[in-house]
C-alpha positions in Angstrom: 0.0 0.1 0.0 1.4 3.4 -1.0 -0.2 6.4 0.7 0.3 10.1 0.0 0.0 11.9 3.3 -0.6 15.6 3.4 1.7 16.7 6.3 1.2 20.5 5.9 -0.5 20.9 9.2 2.3 19.6 11.1 4.4 22.6 10.0 2.3 25.1 11.6 3.6 24.7 15.1 2.8 22.4 18.0 -0.6 21.1 18.1 -2.5 17.8 18.8 -3.1 17.4 15.0 0.6 18.0 14.3 1.5 15.3 16.8 -1.1 13.0 15.2 0.3 13.5 11.7 3.9 12.7 12.8 3.1 9.8 15.0 0.6 8.0 12.7 3.1 8.4 9.7 5.9 6.7 11.7 3.5 3.9 13.0 2.2 3.3 9.4 5.7 2.8 8.1 6.5 0.4 11.1 3.5 -1.7 9.7 4.8 -1.9 6.3 2.9 1.0 4.7 4.9 3.1 2.1 4.0 6.7 3.3 4.9 9.6 1.0 4.8 12.8 2.8 3.7 16.0 1.0 3.7 19.5 2.7 2.8 22.9 1.3 6.0 24.7 2.3 4.5 28.0 1.2 1.7 27.8 3.7 2.2 30.3 6.5 0.6 30.2 10.0 -3.0 30.9 10.4 -3.7 34.7 10.0 -6.6 35.1 12.4 -8.9 36.6 9.8 -8.7 39.5 7.2 -6.6 39.5 4.1 -4.1 37.0 5.5 -6.8 34.4 5.9 -8.1 35.0 2.4 -4.5 34.5 1.0 -4.2 31.3 3.1 -7.5 30.1 1.8 -6.3 30.5 -1.8 -3.0 28.7 -1.1 -5.0 25.9 0.5 -7.3 25.6 -2.4 -4.5 25.5 -4.9 -2.6 22.9 -2.8 -5.7 20.6 -2.4 -7.0 20.9 -5.9 -4.0 21.0 -8.1 -0.7 20.2 -6.2 -1.7 17.2 -4.1 -3.5 15.4 -7.1 -0.3 16.0 -9.2 2.0 14.6 -6.4 -0.3 11.6 -6.0 -0.2 11.0 -9.7 3.6 11.1 -9.8 3.9 8.9 -6.7 1.5 6.4 -8.2 -0.3 6.5 -4.8 -3.0 4.0 -3.9 -4.6 6.4 -1.5 -4.6 10.2 -0.8 -5.0 10.8 2.9 -6.0 14.3 4.2 -5.4 14.5 8.1 -8.0 17.2 8.1 -11.2 17.2 6.1 -10.4 18.2 2.6 -11.1 16.8 -0.8 -9.4 17.1 -4.3 -12.0 17.2 -7.0 -9.8 15.3 -9.5 -7.7 13.0 -7.5 -6.1 10.0 -9.3 -6.8 7.7 -6.4 -9.4 7.1 -3.7 -9.3 9.7 -0.8 -9.4 9.3 3.0 -10.0 12.1 5.4 -9.5 12.3 9.2 -12.3 13.8 11.3 -11.2 14.9 14.7 -14.2 16.5 16.1 -17.4 18.6 15.2 -16.8 21.1 18.0 -17.7 24.0 15.6 -21.2 22.4 15.3 -21.5 21.3 18.9 -20.3 24.6 20.4 -21.2 27.2 17.8 -20.7 30.1 20.3 -17.1 29.2 20.7 -16.1 30.0 17.2 -16.3 33.0 14.8 -19.3 32.8 12.6 -17.1 32.9 9.4 -15.0 29.9 10.6 -18.1 28.0 11.7 -19.8 28.4 8.4 -16.6 27.6 6.5 -15.8 24.5 8.5 -19.3 23.1 8.6 -19.6 23.4 4.8 -16.1 22.3 3.6 -15.6 19.6 6.3 -19.0 18.1 5.7 -18.6 18.0 1.9 -15.1 16.4 2.4 -16.3 13.8 4.8 -19.3 13.0 2.5 -17.2 12.8 -0.6 -14.3 10.9 0.8 -14.0 7.1 0.1 -13.4 6.4 3.8 -13.4 8.5 6.9 -11.2 8.0 10.0 -12.8 9.2 13.2 -10.5 9.6 16.3 -13.2 8.4 18.7 -16.7 7.0 19.0 -17.9 10.5 20.0 -16.8 11.9 16.6 -18.3 8.9 14.7 -21.6 9.5 16.5 -21.6 13.1 15.7 -20.6 12.5 12.0 -23.5 10.1 11.6 -26.1 12.2 13.4 -25.2 15.6 12.1 -23.9 14.9 8.6 -25.6 11.6 7.8 -22.3 9.7 7.1 -22.7 6.1 6.2 -21.4 4.0 9.0 -20.0 1.5 6.6 -17.2 4.0 5.5 -16.2 5.2 8.8 -13.3 3.7 10.8 -12.7 4.6 14.4 -9.0 5.0 15.1 -8.0 6.4 18.6 -4.8 8.0 19.0 -1.8 6.6 21.0 0.0 8.6 23.7 1.2 11.8 21.8 4.7 12.6 23.0 5.0 9.6 25.3 6.6 11.6 28.2 8.9 9.7 30.5 6.8 7.8 33.1 7.2 9.4 36.6 8.5 7.3 39.5 6.1 8.8 41.9 3.5 11.4 41.9 5.0 14.8 43.3 2.4 17.2 44.2 4.2 20.4 43.3 1.7 22.1 41.0 -1.4 21.7 38.9 -0.8 21.7 35.1 -2.9 22.9 32.3 -1.5 22.1 28.6 -3.1 24.0 25.7 -4.2 27.2 24.3 -7.0 29.6 25.3 -9.6 29.1 22.6 -13.1 29.3 24.1 -13.9 25.7 24.0 -10.8 24.8 26.1 -12.6 26.5 29.0 -9.4 28.1 30.5 -11.6 30.9 32.0 -13.4 28.4 34.2 -10.1 26.8 35.3 -8.8 30.2 36.4 -12.0 31.0 38.2 -11.9 27.5 39.9 -8.2 27.9 40.8 -8.8 31.3 42.5 -11.7 29.6 44.6 -9.3 26.8 45.5 -6.6 29.1 46.4 -8.9 31.2 48.6 -9.8 28.1 50.5 -6.4 26.5 50.7 -4.4 29.5 51.8 -0.7 29.1 52.1 -0.9 25.5 51.2 -2.3 26.1 47.8 -0.4 24.6 44.9 0.6 26.8 41.9 -1.2 26.4 38.6 1.1 26.2 35.5 -0.3 27.1 32.1 1.9 25.3 29.5 1.9 25.9 25.8 -0.1 28.3 23.6 -2.3 29.9 26.3 -2.0 33.7 25.9 0.8 35.1 28.2 -1.7 37.6 29.7 -4.0 34.7 30.8 -1.9 34.3 33.9 -1.6 38.0 34.6 -3.5 39.2 37.6 -4.0 35.6 38.9 -2.1 34.9 42.1 -0.2 31.6 42.0 -0.6 31.1 38.1 2.4 31.2 35.8 2.8 30.7 32.0 5.4 28.3 30.4 5.2 29.1 26.6 7.9 26.6 25.6 7.4 23.8 28.2 9.3 20.7 29.0 6.3 18.7 29.2 8.1 15.6 30.9 9.5 17.8 33.6 6.2 19.6 34.3 4.3 16.3 34.4 6.9 14.9 36.8 5.9 17.6 39.4 2.2 17.7 38.8 -0.3 16.9 41.3 -2.7 16.6 38.3 -3.2 17.6 34.8 -6.3 19.7 34.6 -8.3 19.4 31.3 -11.6 21.3 31.6 -12.5 21.5 27.8 -16.1 21.8 26.9 -15.5 19.4 23.9 -12.7 17.3 22.5 -12.8 14.8 19.8 -10.2 12.6 21.8 -8.2 14.1 24.6 -4.6 13.5 23.6 -3.1 15.7 26.4 -5.1 13.7 29.0 -3.8 10.3 27.5 -0.2 11.6 27.7 -0.6 12.5 31.4 -2.2 9.0 32.1 0.6 7.4 30.2 3.1 9.2 32.4 1.2 8.1 35.6 0.0 11.5 36.4 -3.6 12.0 37.9 -6.1 13.7 35.6 -8.9 16.0 36.4 -11.1 16.1 33.4 -14.3 17.7 32.1 -17.3 15.3 31.8 -17.6 16.4 28.2 -17.8 14.4 24.9 -14.7 12.7 23.6 -12.7 13.5 26.8 -14.7 11.4 29.0 -14.7 8.6 26.4 -10.9 8.6 26.4 -10.2 8.9 30.2 -13.2 6.7 31.2 -13.1 5.9 35.0 -9.3 6.7 35.2 -9.8 10.4 35.9 -11.6 12.6 38.4 -14.5 14.0 36.2 -16.0 17.4 36.8 -18.9 19.5 35.4 -17.2 21.8 32.9 -19.7 24.5 33.7 -19.3 24.5 37.4 -16.2 26.4 38.9 -17.1 25.2 42.4 -17.0 21.6 41.2 -13.6 22.0 39.7 -12.3 23.9 42.8 -13.5 21.1 45.0 -11.6 18.5 42.7 -8.5 20.7 42.9 -8.7 20.5 46.8 -9.3 16.8 46.9 -6.3 16.0 44.7 -4.0 18.4 46.6 -5.0 17.0 50.0 -5.5 13.3 49.3 -2.2 11.4 48.5 -4.1 8.1 48.3 -6.5 9.6 45.6 -3.6 10.8 43.7 -2.0 7.3 43.8 -5.2 5.7 42.8 -5.8 8.1 39.9 -2.1 7.5 38.7 -2.6 3.7 38.8 -6.0 3.8 36.9 -4.5 6.3 34.4 -1.6 3.9 33.5 -4.0 0.9 33.1 -6.3 3.0 30.9 -3.4 4.5 28.8 -2.0 1.0 28.2 -5.1 0.3 26.0 -4.0 2.9 23.4 -1.2 2.7 21.0 -0.1 4.2 17.7 0.4 0.7 16.3 -3.2 -0.1 16.7 -4.2 3.3 15.3 -2.0 2.6 12.4 -3.7 -0.7 11.8 -7.1 1.0 11.9 -5.9 3.5 9.4 -4.8 0.6 7.2 -8.3 -0.7 7.3 -9.6 2.7 6.2 -7.2 2.7 3.3 -8.3 -0.8 2.2 -11.9 0.2 2.5 -11.3 3.3 0.4 -9.7 1.2 -2.5 -12.6 -1.2 -2.4 -15.4 1.3 -2.9 
């Protein structure tokens, strides 16, 4: 099997989708698939609207409709794989798309109207037109069936493996709480900061700090006592000192950050929200993502109860052991075979 994989997204900086592209490509090669990577090197970072976004859209359209089909033809690819929903009108081979989530439809108020309309239209058309669709979770599969009417026969569920596979910790050291991610509305960072302030007020001098790691805006920590921002984090080191990873997202297709923490043996406090709850199952302390008091109480429990931290760490390791990039790659191979048989 020879697969042309669009790796453009992995060039746009650290992200869950970028981790997915890199890890699944390596895992596919380990399973004997010939993966040919193709990246649009002219594609700049997202512009955030305006003329820059219009230019990016033009570049994306030319890449998808002209350059990718040409490269697939030259490579004699059996399958063209779009890791985000896109579709070439004149591809020389069957096409597979990966559908990560439908958050822009589940939580429309968390996205700009322009992006919501664009994603709902283009992603839906790509998923409907593809020969096979990879969904990263049962949650995403159900959403794709219910909202877009996708035929279940062409959907393959392929959960991720642990993203960066941080070094497992020898023992849980309760030095801080950890948040990893950005500050887009659905990630629910505002609720976390509110809950942390309530926890800190009740815990007093014993309160653990909160570390915001990754692309959360630097000013997110400003004015919040006990909160610091790590824009270029050493994830293994931060996890090693975490009382818990806190993941309060309103919606996730999967929950890769939570899986990384569980793999490392770090307790997880997670929102009881679609996709995320599916990934962590009973291995995390689940909270109401709309209730700051509920999250504050969870922070207090984890900070004050060593036995709870140890139990969560143990359950997390057991849960994470069920996921691997090898099994994800085999599910992708099934999707490729399915696409070539349609």
